[in-house]
Every structure is written in structure tokens, then in C-alpha cells.
C-alpha positions as a LaTeX table, in Angstrom:
\begin{tabular}{lrrr}
\hline
Residue & $x$ (\AA) & $y$ (\AA) & $z$ (\AA) \\
\hline
Unk1 & 158.40 & 236.44 & 92.90 \\
Unk2 & 156.72 & 238.26 & 95.81 \\
Unk3 & 156.09 & 241.23 & 93.52 \\
Unk4 & 154.51 & 238.91 & 90.95 \\
Unk5 & 152.14 & 237.39 & 93.50 \\
Unk6 & 151.33 & 240.81 & 94.88 \\
Unk7 & 150.51 & 242.07 & 91.37 \\
Unk8 & 148.42 & 238.96 & 90.65 \\
Unk9 & 146.51 & 239.49 & 93.88 \\
Unk10 & 145.86 & 243.13 & 93.03 \\
Unk11 & 144.64 & 242.18 & 89.55 \\
Unk12 & 142.43 & 239.45 & 90.99 \\
Unk13 & 140.90 & 241.84 & 93.50 \\
Unk14 & 140.45 & 244.43 & 90.75 \\
Unk15 & 138.82 & 241.84 & 88.45 \\
Unk16 & 136.54 & 240.71 & 91.23 \\
Unk17 & 135.59 & 244.31 & 91.91 \\
Unk18 & 134.85 & 244.94 & 88.24 \\
Unk19 & 132.77 & 241.76 & 88.10 \\
Unk20 & 130.81 & 242.76 & 91.19 \\
Unk21 & 130.28 & 246.24 & 89.77 \\
Unk22 & 129.13 & 244.81 & 86.45 \\
Unk23 & 126.91 & 242.23 & 88.12 \\
Unk24 & 125.34 & 244.86 & 90.32 \\
Unk25 & 124.81 & 247.19 & 87.37 \\
Unk26 & 123.25 & 244.44 & 85.26 \\
Unk27 & 120.76 & 243.64 & 88.03 \\
Unk28 & 120.12 & 247.18 & 89.28 \\
Unk29 & 116.84 & 249.01 & 88.49 \\
Unk30 & 117.01 & 250.82 & 85.17 \\
Unk31 & 115.73 & 254.26 & 84.12 \\
Unk32 & 112.14 & 255.31 & 84.73 \\
Unk33 & 109.87 & 255.26 & 81.67 \\
Unk34 & 109.68 & 258.59 & 79.90 \\
Unk35 & 105.91 & 258.32 & 79.75 \\
Unk36 & 103.60 & 256.15 & 81.83 \\
Unk37 & 104.60 & 252.83 & 83.36 \\
Unk38 & 106.29 & 251.18 & 80.37 \\
Unk39 & 108.17 & 251.82 & 77.16 \\
Unk40 & 107.36 & 250.13 & 73.86 \\
Unk41 & 110.47 & 248.97 & 72.01 \\
Unk42 & 110.57 & 247.26 & 68.60 \\
Unk43 & 113.46 & 244.86 & 67.94 \\
Unk44 & 113.56 & 244.17 & 64.21 \\
Unk45 & 114.29 & 240.76 & 62.71 \\
Unk46 & 117.97 & 240.17 & 62.06 \\
Unk47 & 119.18 & 242.69 & 64.65 \\
Unk48 & 122.41 & 241.54 & 66.34 \\
Unk49 & 123.28 & 241.98 & 70.01 \\
Unk50 & 124.97 & 245.35 & 69.47 \\
Unk51 & 121.96 & 246.61 & 67.53 \\
Unk52 & 119.60 & 245.35 & 70.23 \\
Unk53 & 121.60 & 247.16 & 72.92 \\
Unk54 & 121.64 & 250.40 & 70.94 \\
Unk55 & 117.89 & 250.17 & 70.23 \\
Unk56 & 117.18 & 249.69 & 73.94 \\
Unk57 & 119.45 & 252.60 & 74.84 \\
Unk58 & 117.84 & 254.87 & 72.23 \\
Unk59 & 114.43 & 254.01 & 73.73 \\
Unk60 & 115.72 & 255.05 & 77.14 \\
Unk61 & 115.23 & 251.72 & 78.91 \\
Unk62 & 118.94 & 251.26 & 79.69 \\
Unk63 & 121.85 & 253.63 & 80.14 \\
Unk64 & 124.84 & 251.38 & 79.43 \\
Unk65 & 124.46 & 249.43 & 76.16 \\
Unk66 & 128.05 & 248.17 & 76.59 \\
Unk67 & 127.23 & 246.65 & 79.98 \\
Unk68 & 124.08 & 245.10 & 78.55 \\
Unk69 & 126.09 & 243.44 & 75.77 \\
Unk70 & 128.64 & 242.09 & 78.25 \\
Unk71 & 125.94 & 240.82 & 80.61 \\
Unk72 & 124.09 & 238.99 & 77.83 \\
Unk73 & 127.33 & 237.42 & 76.56 \\
Unk74 & 128.44 & 236.34 & 80.05 \\
Unk75 & 124.98 & 234.84 & 80.60 \\
Unk76 & 125.38 & 232.84 & 77.37 \\
Unk77 & 122.10 & 234.22 & 75.96 \\
Unk78 & 123.26 & 236.10 & 72.87 \\
Unk79 & 121.45 & 233.84 & 70.42 \\
Unk80 & 118.35 & 233.55 & 72.63 \\
Unk81 & 117.19 & 237.15 & 72.21 \\
Unk82 & 114.11 & 237.36 & 69.98 \\
Unk83 & 112.85 & 240.08 & 67.67 \\
Unk84 & 109.47 & 241.58 & 68.45 \\
Unk85 & 107.57 & 244.48 & 69.95 \\
Unk86 & 107.98 & 244.63 & 73.71 \\
Unk87 & 106.53 & 246.62 & 76.58 \\
Unk88 & 109.50 & 247.23 & 78.91 \\
Unk89 & 108.34 & 248.10 & 82.45 \\
Unk90 & 109.60 & 251.30 & 84.03 \\
Unk91 & 112.89 & 250.80 & 85.91 \\
Unk92 & 113.36 & 247.26 & 84.59 \\
Unk93 & 116.90 & 245.98 & 85.15 \\
Unk94 & 119.09 & 244.86 & 82.28 \\
Unk95 & 118.58 & 241.28 & 83.40 \\
Unk96 & 114.81 & 241.81 & 83.37 \\
Unk97 & 115.04 & 243.20 & 79.84 \\
Unk98 & 117.21 & 240.30 & 78.72 \\
Unk99 & 114.67 & 237.82 & 80.11 \\
Unk100 & 111.79 & 239.64 & 78.41 \\
Unk101 & 113.57 & 239.38 & 75.05 \\
Unk102 & 114.42 & 235.72 & 75.67 \\
Unk103 & 110.78 & 234.88 & 76.49 \\
Unk104 & 109.70 & 236.59 & 73.26 \\
Unk105 & 106.36 & 237.73 & 74.64 \\
Unk106 & 105.64 & 240.41 & 72.06 \\
Unk107 & 102.80 & 242.88 & 72.53 \\
Unk108 & 99.50 & 241.41 & 71.38 \\
Unk109 & 97.41 & 243.67 & 69.15 \\
Unk110 & 93.78 & 242.89 & 68.37 \\
Unk111 & 91.29 & 243.35 & 65.58 \\
Unk112 & 87.60 & 242.66 & 66.12 \\
Unk113 & 85.34 & 241.52 & 63.29 \\
Unk114 & 81.78 & 241.86 & 64.58 \\
Unk115 & 79.06 & 239.38 & 63.69 \\
Unk116 & 77.09 & 240.46 & 60.65 \\
Unk117 & 79.81 & 242.43 & 58.87 \\
Unk118 & 80.20 & 241.75 & 55.18 \\
Unk119 & 83.51 & 240.46 & 53.87 \\
Unk120 & 84.23 & 243.89 & 52.35 \\
Unk121 & 83.68 & 245.55 & 55.74 \\
Unk122 & 85.99 & 243.05 & 57.47 \\
Unk123 & 88.53 & 243.41 & 54.66 \\
Unk124 & 88.57 & 247.19 & 55.11 \\
Unk125 & 89.32 & 246.75 & 58.83 \\
Unk126 & 92.33 & 244.63 & 57.94 \\
Unk127 & 93.56 & 246.97 & 55.21 \\
Unk128 & 93.41 & 250.07 & 57.42 \\
Unk129 & 95.06 & 248.50 & 60.48 \\
Unk130 & 98.44 & 250.23 & 60.82 \\
Unk131 & 100.15 & 247.39 & 62.73 \\
Unk132 & 99.60 & 244.75 & 60.06 \\
Unk133 & 101.94 & 244.71 & 57.07 \\
Unk134 & 101.79 & 243.75 & 53.39 \\
Unk135 & 99.00 & 243.51 & 50.88 \\
Unk136 & 95.65 & 241.95 & 51.82 \\
Unk137 & 94.95 & 240.34 & 48.47 \\
Unk138 & 91.43 & 240.05 & 47.06 \\
Unk139 & 88.28 & 240.54 & 49.13 \\
Unk140 & 87.28 & 237.08 & 50.43 \\
Unk141 & 83.97 & 235.53 & 49.34 \\
Unk142 & 80.98 & 236.56 & 51.45 \\
Unk143 & 80.45 & 234.46 & 54.57 \\
Unk144 & 83.91 & 232.87 & 54.66 \\
Unk145 & 85.34 & 234.89 & 57.58 \\
Unk146 & 84.63 & 234.02 & 61.20 \\
Unk147 & 83.55 & 237.06 & 63.23 \\
Unk148 & 85.90 & 237.09 & 66.20 \\
Unk149 & 88.54 & 239.14 & 68.02 \\
Unk150 & 91.91 & 238.19 & 66.56 \\
Unk151 & 95.20 & 238.70 & 68.41 \\
Unk152 & 98.40 & 239.28 & 66.48 \\
Unk153 & 101.89 & 240.70 & 66.87 \\
Unk154 & 103.47 & 243.56 & 64.95 \\
Unk155 & 104.72 & 242.30 & 61.60 \\
Unk156 & 101.79 & 239.94 & 61.00 \\
Unk157 & 100.72 & 240.17 & 57.37 \\
Unk158 & 97.27 & 241.29 & 56.27 \\
Unk159 & 96.97 & 238.30 & 53.96 \\
Unk160 & 97.98 & 236.01 & 56.82 \\
Unk161 & 95.32 & 237.38 & 59.16 \\
Unk162 & 92.61 & 237.03 & 56.52 \\
Unk163 & 93.73 & 233.44 & 55.94 \\
Unk164 & 93.42 & 232.84 & 59.69 \\
Unk165 & 89.84 & 234.17 & 59.62 \\
Unk166 & 88.95 & 231.92 & 56.69 \\
Unk167 & 90.49 & 228.87 & 58.37 \\
Unk168 & 88.64 & 229.58 & 61.62 \\
Unk169 & 85.29 & 229.83 & 59.80 \\
Unk170 & 85.87 & 226.61 & 57.87 \\
Unk171 & 86.95 & 224.67 & 60.96 \\
Unk172 & 83.92 & 225.90 & 62.93 \\
Unk173 & 81.55 & 225.04 & 60.09 \\
Unk174 & 83.07 & 221.56 & 59.77 \\
Unk175 & 82.61 & 220.89 & 63.51 \\
Unk176 & 79.03 & 222.14 & 63.66 \\
Unk177 & 78.04 & 220.46 & 60.39 \\
Unk178 & 79.11 & 217.08 & 61.81 \\
Unk179 & 76.69 & 217.60 & 64.73 \\
Unk180 & 73.74 & 218.97 & 62.73 \\
Unk181 & 70.16 & 217.91 & 63.33 \\
Unk182 & 68.65 & 215.25 & 61.12 \\
Unk183 & 66.38 & 215.99 & 58.15 \\
Unk184 & 67.31 & 219.63 & 57.72 \\
Unk185 & 66.26 & 221.24 & 54.41 \\
Unk186 & 69.87 & 222.36 & 54.04 \\
Unk187 & 71.89 & 220.19 & 51.70 \\
Unk188 & 75.40 & 221.61 & 52.06 \\
Unk189 & 77.70 & 223.65 & 54.26 \\
Unk190 & 77.44 & 226.47 & 51.73 \\
Unk191 & 73.66 & 226.56 & 52.17 \\
Unk192 & 74.10 & 226.51 & 55.95 \\
Unk193 & 76.27 & 229.64 & 55.71 \\
Unk194 & 73.69 & 231.39 & 53.54 \\
Unk195 & 70.83 & 230.70 & 55.96 \\
Unk196 & 73.01 & 231.51 & 58.99 \\
Unk197 & 73.85 & 234.90 & 57.47 \\
Unk198 & 70.14 & 235.71 & 57.22 \\
Unk199 & 69.54 & 234.62 & 60.82 \\
Unk200 & 72.51 & 236.76 & 61.88 \\
Unk201 & 71.01 & 239.87 & 60.33 \\
Unk202 & 67.50 & 239.25 & 61.63 \\
Unk203 & 68.34 & 239.45 & 65.34 \\
Unk204 & 71.10 & 240.71 & 67.57 \\
Unk205 & 69.93 & 238.54 & 70.48 \\
Unk206 & 71.96 & 235.27 & 70.57 \\
Unk207 & 69.32 & 233.37 & 72.57 \\
Unk208 & 66.71 & 234.18 & 69.91 \\
Unk209 & 68.64 & 232.83 & 66.93 \\
Unk210 & 67.54 & 229.15 & 67.24 \\
Unk211 & 63.91 & 230.32 & 67.17 \\
Unk212 & 64.48 & 232.60 & 64.18 \\
Unk213 & 66.26 & 229.69 & 62.48 \\
Unk214 & 63.30 & 227.40 & 63.14 \\
Unk215 & 60.96 & 229.77 & 61.29 \\
Unk216 & 63.15 & 229.80 & 58.20 \\
Unk217 & 63.73 & 226.04 & 58.35 \\
Unk218 & 59.97 & 225.46 & 58.59 \\
Unk219 & 59.38 & 227.77 & 55.63 \\
Unk220 & 62.00 & 225.96 & 53.53 \\
Unk221 & 60.37 & 222.63 & 54.32 \\
Unk222 & 57.00 & 223.93 & 53.14 \\
Unk223 & 58.39 & 225.67 & 50.06 \\
Unk224 & 57.42 & 229.11 & 51.40 \\
Unk225 & 59.45 & 232.19 & 50.54 \\
Unk226 & 61.72 & 233.29 & 53.40 \\
Unk227 & 60.62 & 236.96 & 53.15 \\
Unk228 & 63.60 & 238.36 & 55.06 \\
Unk229 & 64.05 & 242.15 & 54.98 \\
Unk230 & 67.88 & 242.01 & 55.28 \\
Unk231 & 68.02 & 240.15 & 51.96 \\
Unk232 & 66.27 & 243.07 & 50.29 \\
Unk233 & 68.79 & 245.49 & 51.77 \\
Unk234 & 71.75 & 243.36 & 50.67 \\
Unk235 & 70.44 & 243.37 & 47.11 \\
Unk236 & 70.39 & 247.17 & 47.21 \\
Unk237 & 73.48 & 248.16 & 49.22 \\
Unk238 & 75.53 & 244.93 & 49.47 \\
Unk239 & 75.09 & 244.97 & 53.21 \\
Unk240 & 75.64 & 248.61 & 54.09 \\
Unk241 & 72.87 & 250.28 & 56.14 \\
Unk242 & 69.98 & 251.50 & 54.04 \\
Unk243 & 69.46 & 254.51 & 56.29 \\
Unk244 & 65.70 & 254.48 & 55.85 \\
Unk245 & 62.71 & 252.15 & 55.75 \\
Unk246 & 62.40 & 249.73 & 52.85 \\
Unk247 & 60.10 & 251.00 & 50.11 \\
Unk248 & 57.21 & 248.92 & 48.81 \\
Unk249 & 58.75 & 249.07 & 45.35 \\
Unk250 & 61.96 & 247.56 & 46.76 \\
Unk251 & 60.05 & 244.70 & 48.36 \\
Unk252 & 58.68 & 243.83 & 44.92 \\
Unk253 & 61.95 & 244.44 & 43.07 \\
Unk254 & 63.60 & 241.30 & 41.73 \\
Unk255 & 67.22 & 240.90 & 42.82 \\
Unk256 & 69.12 & 237.61 & 43.29 \\
Unk257 & 68.89 & 238.17 & 47.07 \\
Unk258 & 65.33 & 239.42 & 47.58 \\
Unk259 & 63.64 & 236.50 & 49.36 \\
Unk260 & 60.24 & 238.18 & 48.95 \\
Unk261 & 60.67 & 237.45 & 45.23 \\
Unk262 & 62.95 & 234.41 & 44.91 \\
Unk263 & 62.14 & 230.96 & 46.22 \\
Unk264 & 64.54 & 229.27 & 48.60 \\
Unk265 & 67.93 & 230.67 & 49.55 \\
Unk266 & 69.89 & 233.52 & 47.96 \\
Unk267 & 72.95 & 232.54 & 45.88 \\
Unk268 & 75.44 & 233.44 & 48.62 \\
Unk269 & 75.55 & 234.71 & 52.23 \\
Unk270 & 74.55 & 238.30 & 52.94 \\
Unk271 & 77.16 & 238.74 & 55.71 \\
Unk272 & 79.63 & 236.76 & 57.79 \\
Unk273 & 77.59 & 234.85 & 60.37 \\
Unk274 & 79.00 & 234.14 & 63.82 \\
Unk275 & 79.14 & 230.98 & 65.88 \\
Unk276 & 75.67 & 231.34 & 67.38 \\
Unk277 & 73.93 & 231.89 & 64.06 \\
Unk278 & 75.63 & 228.91 & 62.39 \\
Unk279 & 74.87 & 226.68 & 65.38 \\
Unk280 & 71.24 & 227.87 & 65.38 \\
Unk281 & 70.74 & 226.96 & 61.72 \\
Unk282 & 72.26 & 223.51 & 62.11 \\
Unk283 & 70.34 & 222.78 & 65.31 \\
Unk284 & 67.24 & 224.99 & 65.23 \\
Unk285 & 64.54 & 225.06 & 67.87 \\
Unk286 & 61.72 & 222.61 & 67.11 \\
Unk287 & 58.64 & 224.73 & 66.53 \\
Unk288 & 55.71 & 225.09 & 64.13 \\
Unk289 & 56.25 & 228.82 & 63.81 \\
Unk290 & 56.27 & 230.40 & 60.36 \\
Unk291 & 56.24 & 234.09 & 61.23 \\
Unk292 & 57.88 & 236.62 & 63.52 \\
Unk293 & 57.71 & 240.35 & 64.04 \\
Unk294 & 59.51 & 242.87 & 66.25 \\
Unk295 & 58.09 & 243.17 & 69.77 \\
Unk296 & 59.21 & 246.76 & 70.34 \\
Unk297 & 61.92 & 245.84 & 72.86 \\
Unk298 & 64.62 & 244.60 & 70.49 \\
Unk299 & 63.32 & 241.04 & 70.29 \\
Unk300 & 60.57 & 239.29 & 68.33 \\
Unk301 & 57.27 & 237.54 & 68.86 \\
Unk302 & 56.53 & 234.37 & 66.90 \\
Unk303 & 53.44 & 232.87 & 65.34 \\
Unk304 & 52.46 & 229.59 & 63.71 \\
Unk305 & 49.46 & 230.99 & 61.81 \\
Unk306 & 48.73 & 234.06 & 59.73 \\
Unk307 & 45.95 & 235.01 & 62.17 \\
Unk308 & 48.40 & 235.11 & 65.07 \\
Unk309 & 50.88 & 237.03 & 62.96 \\
Unk310 & 48.27 & 239.61 & 62.00 \\
Unk311 & 47.54 & 240.28 & 65.68 \\
Unk312 & 51.23 & 240.55 & 66.48 \\
Unk313 & 51.84 & 242.94 & 63.60 \\
Unk314 & 48.94 & 245.14 & 64.70 \\
Unk315 & 50.34 & 245.25 & 68.22 \\
Unk316 & 53.82 & 246.12 & 66.92 \\
Unk317 & 52.42 & 248.92 & 64.75 \\
Unk318 & 50.63 & 250.37 & 67.75 \\
Unk319 & 53.88 & 250.34 & 69.74 \\
Unk320 & 55.83 & 251.74 & 66.79 \\
Unk321 & 53.39 & 254.58 & 66.19 \\
Unk322 & 53.26 & 255.33 & 69.91 \\
Unk323 & 57.03 & 255.71 & 69.97 \\
Unk324 & 56.75 & 258.44 & 67.32 \\
\hline
\end{tabular}
């Protein structure tokens, strides 16, 4: 009997020692990152605990995959580990790594769609992104994507991200449309997008957009042609840079988008307008201005009469010629 108790005591001490060793190893700092301050590890969907441990070991973030498996099981967290792309800090302990995978905070990638890009330009950004997966589907209609920086995790589909852009644009348009100014010469959300796309291309200065919008709104009210140069360019290149000055023959050329020729709005947007441009069109500045011209500094000067506009144009030409 004494031998039995002695053996049991030895085994208990041995078990306690093994537990302490395992506990210490599970909580001890891990290997240093091979490069930089962290290591990127991708845990694929459907990977079991053994596969997760081997993936982490192959990436060099832990040395004992067997101890990691035991530690996760003892902690009761086997089913809590999540697939994803993770940045594992240098010398993270096994417990740290387990907690990172439980939290599921995958690396956030981003794709920026700038204001004024056409849908084809935005579509090409999505198609060529090497983190997104799957087919993108058809090019979305012009003006239906919200220019924004979109965050996503590895494995997000191209079609899914485009759908997110379309949803964001529609939700924004719905909110701003509900708060639009009274008596606008814009009869639908579709028309608002068309006019906003023209405002977007006319100026890169957000604070100037409500004033630009007021000129076009005033012209629509009076039945005047909008006479916007970007609409000429869209009719020629579908929104890609012309790379030169517009020719007089192109100003007179009839295209569905040339607002020097057509009355009212073009049949569809000429780009994807951003928040500021849409807001400007639906709540434009109250002015009597009907004209604007570049001021030589990146902005514009405005005029309510043709006489004022003529003076402003002459001044701009003097600045423009002086710069050359």
C-alpha cells in the first residue's frame, strides 16, 4: 500500500510538473518574426485545429504545434478559432495567438474609388485587386457607385464589393433626396445623379460645388443649355482624359452628352459623383449666377451676366497666356 501511495505521489508530482511546463510554454514569448515586427498568416475556411497548428508552425510563429493544440483544447477554445488573415506580432505567445484567432480580427485591406471615376474605371480597380476573389460580373451603370475607401478582408468577392458600393450610393442618394431643397428643376434621383456627376467633374474643390451647382440649376430653370466641357469629353472618350484642349469642332459636334448641343441633362451620369457633389445639387447655393470660368488658381469666378462673364474670361485668358 505504501508503494502504491508513493507511486501515486510521484505520478501526481510528475503530472503537475508537466502541466506547469506546458502552461509556461503556452504563455511564454514565441519566436521573433522572420521579417519586420509581425508575420501574416492565412487560416483557410474549414481548417481544423491540427491544420491551424501546422499552418502557424509553418509560418514560424510557434515552435510546438503539439503544445498549441493541447493548450487550445485544455482552454476549451477549439471551436472558437476563426479562419482569416492575421498579423501575428513578433514573439507572440501561443495564448496570444489563440486569442487573436478567437477574436477573428482579420487584416483589413482597402480599395479607394476616387470621386469622378467612371464605373469602368472603378470596375477595373476591383478586377485587378489581387486580394479580392471571384468574378466581378458586368460593369455597373454609370453613377451607381459611391466613391469611397472600402475596407475588406481577404476572401471578399469582387461582386460583393461592387454590390456594397452600389448599396452605399443608393442609401446616400435616398437620404439626401429626402432633404432636398424645394422647387428644384430636378424631377428624380436619376436626374440628381446626372447633374451631380457634371458638378463633380467641373471642380475639385468641395467648398465650390454648391456654387457650381447653383449655376447649372439656374440654367435649367431658364431653359439654357448647361454648356459643360466635361460632357463634351465624356461623349468622346467615355470619361478618360482627353489629353489636349477641346477642339471647336468637338464643341459643335452632336453627341448625346454634349451639353453645348443638347438641351437639359445628358441621358446618364458622366462619372460617379461623391457625397459633396450630390449634396450640392440637392441643396445648391442660392445665387443668380449663370456663368463661371477658371480663376487661374484651381478655382472659379462666377457671374450673373454675360458682361461680367466676358470680363472674367478676358482676365483668365491673360493669366493663361502669361503662364505660357
